[in-house]
N, CA, C and O atoms as CSV, one atom per row, in Angstrom:
chain,resi,resn,atom,element,x,y,z
A,1,MET,N,N,-65.529,-17.017,-2.676
A,1,MET,CA,C,-66.512,-16.308,-3.183
A,1,MET,C,C,-66.444,-15.235,-4.181
A,1,MET,O,O,-65.513,-14.506,-4.523
A,2,SER,N,N,-67.446,-15.308,-4.493
A,2,SER,CA,C,-67.344,-14.781,-5.729
A,2,SER,C,C,-66.268,-13.137,-6.880
A,2,SER,O,O,-66.073,-12.149,-6.173
A,3,THR,N,N,-66.062,-13.087,-7.454
A,3,THR,CA,C,-65.285,-11.574,-8.116
A,3,THR,C,C,-66.297,-10.419,-8.320
A,3,THR,O,O,-65.948,-9.307,-8.716
A,4,THR,N,N,-67.544,-10.749,-8.029
A,4,THR,CA,C,-68.321,-9.673,-8.547
A,4,THR,C,C,-69.831,-9.363,-8.115
A,4,THR,O,O,-70.965,-9.495,-8.576
A,5,ASP,N,N,-69.303,-8.955,-7.154
A,5,ASP,CA,C,-70.541,-8.474,-6.279
A,5,ASP,C,C,-72.094,-8.244,-7.498
A,5,ASP,O,O,-72.367,-7.250,-8.171
A,6,TYR,N,N,-72.571,-9.081,-7.435
A,6,TYR,CA,C,-74.102,-9.157,-7.408
A,6,TYR,C,C,-75.124,-7.397,-7.242
A,6,TYR,O,O,-76.331,-7.520,-7.449
A,7,SER,N,N,-74.839,-6.575,-7.048
A,7,SER,CA,C,-75.617,-5.241,-6.483
A,7,SER,C,C,-75.246,-4.287,-7.732
A,7,SER,O,O,-75.851,-3.236,-7.945
A,8,LYS,N,N,-74.242,-4.740,-8.494
A,8,LYS,CA,C,-73.379,-4.299,-9.487
A,8,LYS,C,C,-73.539,-4.148,-11.445
A,8,LYS,O,O,-72.610,-4.551,-12.144
A,9,PRO,N,N,-74.514,-3.675,-11.933
A,9,PRO,CA,C,-74.286,-4.366,-13.149
A,9,PRO,C,C,-72.943,-4.170,-13.576
A,9,PRO,O,O,-72.593,-3.030,-13.271
A,10,SER,N,N,-71.838,-4.956,-14.290
A,10,SER,CA,C,-71.565,-5.545,-15.349
A,10,SER,C,C,-71.725,-5.827,-16.726
A,10,SER,O,O,-72.828,-6.022,-17.238
A,11,TYR,N,N,-70.486,-5.857,-17.433
A,11,TYR,CA,C,-70.443,-6.227,-18.702
A,11,TYR,C,C,-68.951,-7.188,-19.227
A,11,TYR,O,O,-67.887,-7.294,-18.616
A,12,TRP,N,N,-69.217,-7.596,-20.120
A,12,TRP,CA,C,-68.184,-8.339,-20.843
A,12,TRP,C,C,-67.610,-8.168,-21.753
A,12,TRP,O,O,-68.082,-8.954,-22.575
A,13,HIS,N,N,-66.655,-7.489,-22.302
A,13,HIS,CA,C,-66.143,-7.711,-23.843
A,13,HIS,C,C,-65.818,-8.762,-24.049
A,13,HIS,O,O,-65.398,-9.431,-23.105
A,14,ASP,N,N,-65.884,-9.322,-25.363
A,14,ASP,CA,C,-65.530,-10.941,-25.928
A,14,ASP,C,C,-63.676,-9.937,-26.540
A,14,ASP,O,O,-63.393,-8.856,-27.057
A,15,LYS,N,N,-62.861,-11.261,-26.000
A,15,LYS,CA,C,-61.386,-10.975,-25.765
A,15,LYS,C,C,-60.964,-12.469,-26.402
A,15,LYS,O,O,-61.448,-13.577,-26.172
A,16,PRO,N,N,-59.608,-11.967,-27.507
A,16,PRO,CA,C,-59.491,-13.385,-27.439
A,16,PRO,C,C,-58.536,-14.099,-26.537
A,16,PRO,O,O,-58.185,-15.267,-26.706
A,17,ASP,N,N,-57.928,-12.901,-25.048
A,17,ASP,CA,C,-57.587,-13.806,-23.622
A,17,ASP,C,C,-58.639,-14.416,-23.059
A,17,ASP,O,O,-58.491,-15.623,-22.873
A,18,ALA,N,N,-59.711,-13.915,-22.715
A,18,ALA,CA,C,-61.134,-14.392,-22.576
A,18,ALA,C,C,-61.453,-16.080,-22.590
A,18,ALA,O,O,-62.306,-16.693,-21.948
A,19,TRP,N,N,-60.186,-16.719,-23.812
A,19,TRP,CA,C,-61.238,-18.030,-24.014
A,19,TRP,C,C,-59.958,-18.612,-23.940
A,19,TRP,O,O,-58.859,-18.243,-24.354
A,20,LYS,N,N,-60.523,-20.064,-23.031
A,20,LYS,CA,C,-59.555,-20.875,-22.322
A,20,LYS,C,C,-59.648,-22.692,-23.321
A,20,LYS,O,O,-60.781,-23.127,-23.528
A,21,GLU,N,N,-58.855,-23.237,-23.644
A,21,GLU,CA,C,-58.099,-24.576,-24.547
A,21,GLU,C,C,-58.266,-25.081,-22.949
A,21,GLU,O,O,-57.482,-24.818,-22.037
A,22,ILE,N,N,-59.540,-25.904,-22.853
A,22,ILE,CA,C,-59.540,-26.907,-21.487
A,22,ILE,C,C,-59.608,-28.325,-21.438
A,22,ILE,O,O,-59.716,-29.101,-20.488
A,23,MET,N,N,-59.484,-28.571,-23.196
A,23,MET,CA,C,-59.120,-30.332,-23.747
A,23,MET,C,C,-58.447,-30.234,-24.881
A,23,MET,O,O,-57.980,-29.095,-24.874
A,24,PRO,N,N,-58.181,-30.685,-25.691
A,24,PRO,CA,C,-57.859,-30.449,-27.082
A,24,PRO,C,C,-58.959,-30.587,-28.013
A,24,PRO,O,O,-59.399,-31.706,-28.275
A,25,GLY,N,N,-59.527,-29.342,-28.629
A,25,GLY,CA,C,-60.549,-29.233,-29.520
A,25,GLY,C,C,-62.314,-28.323,-28.463
A,25,GLY,O,O,-63.405,-28.100,-28.988
A,26,VAL,N,N,-61.942,-28.051,-27.082
A,26,VAL,CA,C,-62.899,-27.657,-26.289
A,26,VAL,C,C,-62.439,-26.759,-25.820
A,26,VAL,O,O,-61.352,-26.813,-25.245
A,27,ARG,N,N,-63.406,-25.279,-25.982
A,27,ARG,CA,C,-63.098,-24.097,-25.596
A,27,ARG,C,C,-64.370,-23.384,-25.498
A,27,ARG,O,O,-65.362,-23.263,-26.217
A,28,ARG,N,N,-63.770,-22.704,-23.685
A,28,ARG,CA,C,-65.157,-21.885,-23.062
A,28,ARG,C,C,-63.963,-20.307,-22.597
A,28,ARG,O,O,-62.781,-20.035,-22.385
A,29,ARG,N,N,-65.336,-19.680,-22.660
A,29,ARG,CA,C,-65.112,-18.276,-22.460
A,29,ARG,C,C,-66.513,-17.791,-21.392
A,29,ARG,O,O,-67.629,-17.607,-21.878
A,30,MET,N,N,-66.259,-17.647,-20.058
A,30,MET,CA,C,-66.596,-17.282,-19.508
A,30,MET,C,C,-66.995,-16.107,-19.592
A,30,MET,O,O,-66.258,-15.146,-19.375
A,31,LEU,N,N,-68.642,-15.984,-20.032
A,31,LEU,CA,C,-69.909,-14.764,-20.515
A,31,LEU,C,C,-69.957,-13.330,-19.454
A,31,LEU,O,O,-69.636,-12.143,-19.389
A,32,SER,N,N,-70.449,-14.162,-18.903
A,32,SER,CA,C,-70.859,-13.575,-16.956
A,32,SER,C,C,-71.051,-14.181,-15.738
A,32,SER,O,O,-71.558,-15.292,-15.581
A,33,HIS,N,N,-70.683,-13.519,-14.959
A,33,HIS,CA,C,-70.949,-14.051,-13.924
A,33,HIS,C,C,-70.976,-13.480,-12.917
A,33,HIS,O,O,-70.370,-12.409,-12.898
A,34,ALA,N,N,-72.010,-14.150,-11.050
A,34,ALA,CA,C,-72.370,-13.132,-10.396
A,34,ALA,C,C,-72.381,-14.033,-9.405
A,34,ALA,O,O,-71.574,-14.927,-9.661
A,35,SER,N,N,-73.268,-14.293,-7.783
A,35,SER,CA,C,-72.748,-15.073,-6.739
A,35,SER,C,C,-74.492,-15.733,-7.009
A,35,SER,O,O,-75.049,-16.423,-6.155
A,36,THR,N,N,-75.312,-15.254,-8.682
A,36,THR,CA,C,-76.634,-16.163,-8.569
A,36,THR,C,C,-75.709,-17.110,-9.629
A,36,THR,O,O,-75.288,-18.090,-9.015
A,37,GLY,N,N,-75.469,-17.103,-10.406
A,37,GLY,CA,C,-75.521,-17.795,-11.764
A,37,GLY,C,C,-73.693,-17.274,-12.360
A,37,GLY,O,O,-72.923,-16.337,-12.145
A,38,LEU,N,N,-73.700,-18.579,-13.204
A,38,LEU,CA,C,-71.949,-18.247,-14.322
A,38,LEU,C,C,-72.733,-18.592,-15.515
A,38,LEU,O,O,-73.530,-19.520,-15.655
A,39,MET,N,N,-72.448,-17.879,-16.176
A,39,MET,CA,C,-73.137,-18.468,-17.967
A,39,MET,C,C,-71.208,-18.741,-18.450
A,39,MET,O,O,-70.128,-18.243,-18.133
A,40,VAL,N,N,-71.793,-19.997,-19.513
A,40,VAL,CA,C,-70.641,-20.460,-20.395
A,40,VAL,C,C,-70.394,-20.453,-21.704
A,40,VAL,O,O,-71.490,-20.657,-22.228
A,41,TYR,N,N,-69.502,-20.324,-22.619
A,41,TYR,CA,C,-70.074,-20.619,-24.031
A,41,TYR,C,C,-68.609,-21.626,-24.676
A,41,TYR,O,O,-67.421,-21.667,-24.358
A,42,TYR,N,N,-69.074,-22.021,-25.245
A,42,TYR,CA,C,-68.514,-23.458,-25.531
A,42,TYR,C,C,-68.159,-23.144,-27.122
A,42,TYR,O,O,-69.013,-22.589,-27.814
A,43,LYS,N,N,-67.178,-23.427,-27.546
A,43,LYS,CA,C,-66.740,-24.306,-28.884
A,43,LYS,C,C,-66.431,-25.438,-29.014
A,43,LYS,O,O,-65.409,-25.714,-28.385
A,44,ILE,N,N,-67.115,-26.714,-29.882
A,44,ILE,CA,C,-66.263,-27.862,-29.458
A,44,ILE,C,C,-66.768,-28.154,-31.029
A,44,ILE,O,O,-67.744,-27.855,-31.717
A,45,GLU,N,N,-65.029,-29.219,-31.256
A,45,GLU,CA,C,-65.296,-29.700,-32.271
A,45,GLU,C,C,-66.300,-31.140,-32.375
A,45,GLU,O,O,-66.718,-31.571,-31.301
A,46,SER,N,N,-66.549,-31.615,-33.193
A,46,SER,CA,C,-66.803,-32.905,-33.110
A,46,SER,C,C,-65.774,-34.014,-33.033
A,46,SER,O,O,-64.616,-34.187,-33.414
A,47,GLY,N,N,-67.154,-35.020,-32.055
A,47,GLY,CA,C,-66.584,-36.257,-31.329
A,47,GLY,C,C,-65.645,-35.609,-29.826
A,47,GLY,O,O,-64.435,-35.751,-29.650
A,48,LYS,N,N,-66.034,-35.325,-29.452
A,48,LYS,CA,C,-65.360,-34.693,-28.465
A,48,LYS,C,C,-66.224,-35.217,-26.927
A,48,LYS,O,O,-67.422,-35.385,-27.154
A,49,THR,N,N,-65.786,-35.520,-25.312
A,49,THR,CA,C,-66.266,-36.075,-24.975
A,49,THR,C,C,-66.426,-35.187,-23.641
A,49,THR,O,O,-65.306,-34.970,-23.178
A,50,PHE,N,N,-67.070,-34.818,-23.155
A,50,PHE,CA,C,-67.500,-34.234,-21.964
A,50,PHE,C,C,-67.912,-35.574,-20.888
A,50,PHE,O,O,-69.080,-35.946,-20.770
A,51,ALA,N,N,-66.423,-36.410,-19.917
A,51,ALA,CA,C,-67.396,-37.112,-19.486
A,51,ALA,C,C,-68.385,-37.179,-17.691
A,51,ALA,O,O,-68.853,-36.316,-16.949
A,52,TRP,N,N,-68.336,-38.097,-17.669
A,52,TRP,CA,C,-69.643,-38.578,-17.067
A,52,TRP,C,C,-69.017,-38.545,-15.619
A,52,TRP,O,O,-68.154,-39.228,-15.066
A,53,HIS,N,N,-70.087,-37.078,-15.079
A,53,HIS,CA,C,-70.015,-36.303,-13.664
A,53,HIS,C,C,-70.927,-35.808,-13.251
A,53,HIS,O,O,-72.078,-35.996,-13.644
A,54,ASN,N,N,-70.560,-35.050,-12.339
A,54,ASN,CA,C,-71.660,-34.717,-11.320
A,54,ASN,C,C,-70.971,-33.277,-10.674
A,54,ASN,O,O,-69.806,-32.907,-10.525
A,55,HIS,N,N,-72.705,-32.482,-10.282
A,55,HIS,CA,C,-71.674,-31.191,-9.162
A,55,HIS,C,C,-73.314,-30.843,-8.544
A,55,HIS,O,O,-74.350,-31.440,-8.833
A,56,PRO,N,N,-73.142,-29.725,-7.648
A,56,PRO,CA,C,-73.590,-29.782,-6.648
A,56,PRO,C,C,-74.555,-28.050,-7.425
A,56,PRO,O,O,-75.031,-27.150,-6.733
A,57,HIS,N,N,-74.552,-28.132,-9.270
A,57,HIS,CA,C,-75.111,-26.794,-9.540
A,57,HIS,C,C,-75.909,-27.508,-10.212
A,57,HIS,O,O,-75.728,-28.672,-10.567
A,58,ALA,N,N,-77.350,-26.445,-10.524
A,58,ALA,CA,C,-78.415,-26.787,-12.000
A,58,ALA,C,C,-77.892,-26.107,-13.279
A,58,ALA,O,O,-77.515,-24.962,-13.528
A,59,GLN,N,N,-77.983,-26.966,-13.824
A,59,GLN,CA,C,-77.675,-26.696,-15.311
A,59,GLN,C,C,-78.348,-26.820,-15.985
A,59,GLN,O,O,-79.146,-27.750,-16.103
A,60,TYR,N,N,-78.117,-25.300,-17.037
A,60,TYR,CA,C,-79.651,-24.421,-17.777
A,60,TYR,C,C,-78.146,-25.075,-19.322
A,60,TYR,O,O,-77.033,-25.483,-18.991
A,61,GLY,N,N,-78.517,-24.994,-20.491
A,61,GLY,CA,C,-77.585,-25.352,-21.840
A,61,GLY,C,C,-79.602,-24.904,-22.727
A,61,GLY,O,O,-80.824,-25.038,-22.652
A,62,ILE,N,N,-78.367,-24.314,-23.487
A,62,ILE,CA,C,-78.583,-24.564,-25.311
A,62,ILE,C,C,-77.748,-24.586,-26.182
A,62,ILE,O,O,-76.770,-23.850,-26.319
A,63,PHE,N,N,-78.267,-25.840,-27.112
A,63,PHE,CA,C,-77.213,-26.225,-28.617
A,63,PHE,C,C,-77.521,-24.657,-29.642
A,63,PHE,O,O,-78.660,-24.680,-30.109
A,64,LEU,N,N,-76.905,-23.682,-29.939
A,64,LEU,CA,C,-76.601,-22.461,-30.897
A,64,LEU,C,C,-76.807,-23.394,-32.322
A,64,LEU,O,O,-77.486,-23.096,-33.304
A,65,GLU,N,N,-76.017,-24.581,-32.104
A,65,GLU,CA,C,-75.047,-24.957,-33.112
A,65,GLU,C,C,-74.816,-26.175,-32.928
A,65,GLU,O,O,-74.647,-26.227,-31.710
A,66,GLY,N,N,-74.700,-27.155,-33.312
A,66,GLY,CA,C,-74.643,-28.693,-34.005
A,66,GLY,C,C,-75.620,-30.084,-33.100
A,66,GLY,O,O,-76.679,-30.712,-33.094
A,67,GLY,N,N,-74.286,-29.912,-32.421
A,67,GLY,CA,C,-75.542,-31.361,-31.588
A,67,GLY,C,C,-74.548,-33.382,-30.978
A,67,GLY,O,O,-73.395,-33.759,-31.191
A,68,GLY,N,N,-75.257,-33.819,-30.532
A,68,GLY,CA,C,-74.160,-35.150,-30.254
A,68,GLY,C,C,-75.581,-35.806,-28.925
A,68,GLY,O,O,-76.741,-35.514,-28.634
A,69,LYS,N,N,-74.692,-36.644,-28.560
A,69,LYS,CA,C,-75.896,-37.822,-27.411
A,69,LYS,C,C,-75.289,-36.819,-26.454
A,69,LYS,O,O,-74.157,-36.337,-26.486
A,70,PHE,N,N,-76.729,-36.504,-25.202
A,70,PHE,CA,C,-75.969,-36.187,-24.203
A,70,PHE,C,C,-76.918,-37.382,-23.085
A,70,PHE,O,O,-78.141,-37.514,-23.029
A,71,ARG,N,N,-76.226,-37.863,-22.569
A,71,ARG,CA,C,-76.872,-39.509,-21.330
A,71,ARG,C,C,-76.609,-38.153,-20.347
A,71,ARG,O,O,-75.535,-37.570,-20.198
A,72,VAL,N,N,-78.051,-37.792,-19.656
A,72,VAL,CA,C,-78.150,-37.721,-18.207
A,72,VAL,C,C,-79.007,-38.952,-17.000
A,72,VAL,O,O,-80.129,-39.456,-17.053
A,73,GLY,N,N,-78.127,-39.068,-16.205
A,73,GLY,CA,C,-79.087,-39.648,-15.796
A,73,GLY,C,C,-79.441,-41.386,-16.044
A,73,GLY,O,O,-78.381,-42.010,-16.074
A,74,ASP,N,N,-80.305,-42.023,-16.170
A,74,ASP,CA,C,-80.736,-42.692,-17.013
A,74,ASP,C,C,-81.392,-42.348,-18.260
A,74,ASP,O,O,-82.600,-42.562,-18.367
A,75,SER,N,N,-80.964,-42.017,-18.880
A,75,SER,CA,C,-81.711,-41.239,-20.118
A,75,SER,C,C,-80.460,-41.256,-20.690
A,75,SER,O,O,-79.383,-41.471,-20.134
A,76,ILE,N,N,-80.835,-40.854,-22.588
A,76,ILE,CA,C,-79.841,-40.758,-23.413
A,76,ILE,C,C,-80.829,-39.614,-24.865
A,76,ILE,O,O,-81.702,-40.019,-25.631
A,77,TRP,N,N,-80.309,-38.356,-24.779
A,77,TRP,CA,C,-81.482,-37.474,-25.121
A,77,TRP,C,C,-79.690,-36.800,-26.337
A,77,TRP,O,O,-78.584,-36.313,-26.101
A,78,ASP,N,N,-80.349,-37.152,-27.334
A,78,ASP,CA,C,-80.338,-36.619,-29.133
A,78,ASP,C,C,-80.603,-35.071,-29.518
A,78,ASP,O,O,-81.703,-34.729,-29.953
A,79,MET,N,N,-79.813,-34.384,-29.383
A,79,MET,CA,C,-79.449,-32.749,-28.919
A,79,MET,C,C,-79.189,-32.291,-30.423
A,79,MET,O,O,-78.258,-32.479,-31.205
A,80,ARG,N,N,-80.292,-31.673,-30.493
A,80,ARG,CA,C,-79.599,-30.381,-32.076
A,80,ARG,C,C,-79.447,-28.918,-32.328
A,80,ARG,O,O,-79.658,-28.097,-31.435
A,81,LYS,N,N,-79.106,-28.605,-33.456
A,81,LYS,CA,C,-79.500,-27.463,-33.224
A,81,LYS,C,C,-80.608,-26.234,-31.731
A,81,LYS,O,O,-81.043,-26.974,-30.849
A,82,GLY,N,N,-80.751,-25.653,-31.640
A,82,GLY,CA,C,-81.958,-25.466,-31.237
A,82,GLY,C,C,-82.400,-25.640,-30.141
A,82,GLY,O,O,-82.908,-24.638,-29.639
A,83,ASP,N,N,-82.414,-27.257,-29.084
A,83,ASP,CA,C,-82.362,-27.504,-28.217
A,83,ASP,C,C,-81.447,-26.544,-27.123
A,83,ASP,O,O,-80.489,-25.779,-27.235
A,84,SER,N,N,-82.396,-27.089,-25.890
A,84,SER,CA,C,-82.352,-26.623,-24.215
A,84,SER,C,C,-82.479,-27.555,-23.238
A,84,SER,O,O,-83.193,-28.557,-23.236
A,85,TYR,N,N,-81.882,-27.232,-22.571
A,85,TYR,CA,C,-81.831,-28.758,-21.120
A,85,TYR,C,C,-81.743,-28.098,-20.004
A,85,TYR,O,O,-81.371,-26.942,-19.800
A,86,PHE,N,N,-82.062,-28.799,-19.387
A,86,PHE,CA,C,-82.300,-28.869,-17.603
A,86,PHE,C,C,-81.389,-29.481,-16.820
A,86,PHE,O,O,-82.134,-30.431,-16.580
A,87,ILE,N,N,-80.545,-29.710,-16.299
A,87,ILE,CA,C,-80.222,-30.978,-15.181
A,87,ILE,C,C,-79.702,-30.296,-14.068
A,87,ILE,O,O,-78.861,-29.405,-13.943
A,88,PRO,N,N,-80.724,-31.218,-12.940
A,88,PRO,CA,C,-81.056,-30.235,-12.159
A,88,PRO,C,C,-79.547,-30.993,-10.867
A,88,PRO,O,O,-79.263,-32.185,-10.987
A,89,PRO,N,N,-78.873,-30.212,-9.902
A,89,PRO,CA,C,-77.968,-30.718,-9.269
A,89,PRO,C,C,-78.035,-31.901,-9.209
A,89,PRO,O,O,-79.059,-32.547,-9.431
A,90,GLY,N,N,-76.693,-32.468,-8.825
A,90,GLY,CA,C,-76.001,-33.792,-8.233
A,90,GLY,C,C,-76.585,-35.080,-9.620
A,90,GLY,O,O,-76.634,-36.287,-9.381
A,91,VAL,N,N,-76.988,-34.436,-11.070
A,91,VAL,CA,C,-78.010,-35.526,-11.294
A,91,VAL,C,C,-76.419,-35.626,-12.055
A,91,VAL,O,O,-75.604,-34.711,-12.173
A,92,PHE,N,N,-76.288,-37.149,-12.542
A,92,PHE,CA,C,-74.132,-36.948,-13.147
A,92,PHE,C,C,-74.998,-36.755,-14.853
A,92,PHE,O,O,-76.216,-36.581,-14.833
A,93,HIS,N,N,-74.344,-36.799,-16.069
A,93,HIS,CA,C,-74.971,-36.297,-17.097
A,93,HIS,C,C,-72.621,-37.372,-18.165
A,93,HIS,O,O,-71.805,-38.272,-17.967
A,94,GLU,N,N,-72.929,-36.237,-19.100
A,94,GLU,CA,C,-72.481,-37.242,-20.152
A,94,GLU,C,C,-72.443,-36.356,-21.842
A,94,GLU,O,O,-73.266,-36.390,-22.757
A,95,LEU,N,N,-71.556,-35.858,-21.758
A,95,LEU,CA,C,-71.898,-35.390,-23.681
A,95,LEU,C,C,-70.674,-35.313,-24.224
A,95,LEU,O,O,-69.694,-34.611,-23.977
A,96,LYS,N,N,-71.043,-36.698,-25.507
A,96,LYS,CA,C,-70.237,-36.944,-27.134
A,96,LYS,C,C,-70.808,-36.279,-27.924
A,96,LYS,O,O,-71.944,-36.658,-28.208
A,97,THR,N,N,-70.208,-34.868,-28.692
A,97,THR,CA,C,-70.413,-34.290,-29.470
A,97,THR,C,C,-70.494,-34.934,-31.203
A,97,THR,O,O,-69.407,-35.205,-31.713
A,98,GLU,N,N,-71.788,-35.161,-32.057
A,98,GLU,CA,C,-70.998,-35.387,-32.870
A,98,GLU,C,C,-71.360,-34.568,-34.318
A,98,GLU,O,O,-72.344,-34.561,-35.058
A,99,GLU,N,N,-70.369,-34.053,-34.323
A,99,GLU,CA,C,-70.805,-32.373,-34.787
A,99,GLU,C,C,-70.384,-31.367,-34.978
A,99,GLU,O,O,-71.265,-30.751,-35.578
A,100,GLU,N,N,-69.308,-30.579,-34.809
A,100,GLU,CA,C,-68.896,-28.416,-34.466
A,100,GLU,C,C,-70.107,-28.377,-33.768
A,100,GLU,O,O,-71.261,-28.425,-34.195
A,101,SER,N,N,-69.466,-28.239,-32.090
A,101,SER,CA,C,-71.167,-27.585,-31.174
A,101,SER,C,C,-70.962,-26.255,-30.695
A,101,SER,O,O,-70.065,-26.192,-29.854
A,102,VAL,N,N,-71.431,-25.344,-30.930
A,102,VAL,CA,C,-71.590,-24.527,-29.885
A,102,VAL,C,C,-72.605,-24.163,-28.983
A,102,VAL,O,O,-73.360,-23.418,-29.607
A,103,ILE,N,N,-72.968,-24.297,-27.941
A,103,ILE,CA,C,-73.622,-24.230,-26.693
A,103,ILE,C,C,-73.061,-23.696,-25.984
A,103,ILE,O,O,-71.834,-23.627,-25.928
A,104,ILE,N,N,-74.552,-22.743,-24.641
A,104,ILE,CA,C,-74.438,-21.403,-23.772
A,104,ILE,C,C,-75.454,-22.687,-22.912
A,104,ILE,O,O,-76.530,-23.277,-23.008
A,105,ASP,N,N,-73.923,-22.566,-21.835
A,105,ASP,CA,C,-74.469,-23.225,-20.281
A,105,ASP,C,C,-74.481,-21.779,-19.273
A,105,ASP,O,O,-73.682,-20.849,-19.164
A,106,PHE,N,N,-76.101,-22.167,-18.458
A,106,PHE,CA,C,-76.129,-21.691,-17.335
A,106,PHE,C,C,-75.566,-22.687,-16.200
A,106,PHE,O,O,-75.455,-23.900,-16.378
A,107,PHE,N,N,-75.186,-21.933,-14.869
A,107,PHE,CA,C,-74.800,-22.549,-13.620
A,107,PHE,C,C,-75.455,-21.530,-12.686
A,107,PHE,O,O,-75.243,-20.333,-12.878
A,108,THR,N,N,-76.417,-22.035,-11.459
A,108,THR,CA,C,-76.727,-21.217,-11.199
A,108,THR,C,C,-76.578,-22.754,-9.245
A,108,THR,O,O,-76.995,-23.912,-9.279
A,109,PRO,N,N,-76.114,-22.292,-8.389
A,109,PRO,CA,C,-75.318,-21.019,-7.965
A,109,PRO,C,C,-74.270,-20.748,-9.259
A,109,PRO,O,O,-74.303,-21.496,-10.237
A,110,GLU,N,N,-73.329,-19.599,-9.175
A,110,GLU,CA,C,-71.615,-19.561,-9.490
A,110,GLU,C,C,-71.433,-20.678,-9.495
A,110,GLU,O,O,-72.037,-21.460,-8.761
A,111,ARG,N,N,-70.237,-21.120,-10.632
A,111,ARG,CA,C,-69.600,-22.396,-10.584
A,111,ARG,C,C,-67.971,-21.042,-9.896
A,111,ARG,O,O,-67.667,-19.911,-10.277
A,112,GLU,N,N,-67.299,-22.054,-8.704
A,112,GLU,CA,C,-66.310,-21.049,-8.138
A,112,GLU,C,C,-64.694,-21.880,-8.576
A,112,GLU,O,O,-63.509,-21.556,-8.502
A,113,ASP,N,N,-65.204,-22.688,-8.889
A,113,ASP,CA,C,-63.969,-24.129,-10.073
A,113,ASP,C,C,-63.934,-23.117,-11.362
A,113,ASP,O,O,-62.796,-22.990,-11.815
A,114,TYR,N,N,-64.691,-22.561,-11.872
A,114,TYR,CA,C,-65.051,-21.848,-12.763
A,114,TYR,C,C,-64.864,-20.221,-13.138
A,114,TYR,O,O,-64.736,-19.802,-14.288
A,115,VAL,N,N,-64.877,-19.379,-11.901
A,115,VAL,CA,C,-64.747,-17.940,-12.230
A,115,VAL,C,C,-63.537,-17.734,-12.554
A,115,VAL,O,O,-63.176,-16.724,-13.159
A,116,LYS,N,N,-62.520,-18.968,-12.073
A,116,LYS,CA,C,-60.790,-18.133,-12.321
A,116,LYS,C,C,-60.573,-18.018,-13.274
A,116,LYS,O,O,-59.855,-17.036,-13.465
A,117,GLU,N,N,-61.006,-18.928,-14.727
A,117,GLU,CA,C,-60.833,-18.414,-15.811
A,117,GLU,C,C,-61.473,-16.915,-16.040
A,117,GLU,O,O,-61.061,-16.260,-16.998
A,118,SER,N,N,-62.166,-16.537,-15.439
A,118,SER,CA,C,-63.318,-15.516,-15.747
A,118,SER,C,C,-62.139,-14.406,-16.605
A,118,SER,O,O,-61.214,-15.125,-16.981
A,119,LEU,N,N,-61.903,-13.061,-16.986
A,119,LEU,CA,C,-61.875,-11.549,-16.720
A,119,LEU,C,C,-62.446,-10.839,-16.002
A,119,LEU,O,O,-63.640,-11.104,-15.862
A,120,ALA,N,N,-62.064,-10.010,-15.470
A,120,ALA,CA,C,-63.090,-8.553,-14.811
A,120,ALA,C,C,-63.405,-8.478,-15.592
A,120,ALA,O,O,-63.041,-8.795,-16.724
A,121,PRO,N,N,-64.877,-7.628,-14.813
A,121,PRO,CA,C,-65.832,-7.115,-16.254
A,121,PRO,C,C,-65.159,-6.062,-16.815
A,121,PRO,O,O,-63.932,-6.072,-16.719
A,122,ASP,N,N,-65.800,-4.988,-17.486
A,122,ASP,CA,C,-65.368,-4.184,-18.634
A,122,ASP,C,C,-65.489,-3.231,-17.979
A,122,ASP,O,O,-64.566,-2.426,-18.111
A,123,ASN,N,N,-66.575,-2.850,-17.024
A,123,ASN,CA,C,-66.569,-1.951,-16.592
A,123,ASN,C,C,-66.612,-1.071,-15.560
A,123,ASN,O,O,-67.060,0.068,-15.428
A,124,ILE,N,N,-65.832,-2.140,-14.586
A,124,ILE,CA,C,-65.401,-1.637,-12.824
A,124,ILE,C,C,-64.106,-1.618,-12.913
A,124,ILE,O,O,-63.424,-1.323,-11.932
């Protein structure tokens, strides 16, 4: 169950304790979330791999900085600054960064497995 009420506007300030190191060289912060979706901010060192996986959520994203190889299904995408993407639910994918990268991801519906990393909204 979502910890944020979908009917109430909410905001989150950037705070040091909002950032989590999920593996060496990969930090992320839950930006905002409600039952309908969740947005994540990643800072990723060069040479990092998000292993081949899938999930029941649609995933949208943009490379604000950096780039790398994104294997999505049977395709390999060369991603760079400014490139955006959509991955349908259930499609296997893997990212290998080739330079320091900053990425924003949006998942729908909300990822219950990520919500536990989020701080409470600052206005509640």
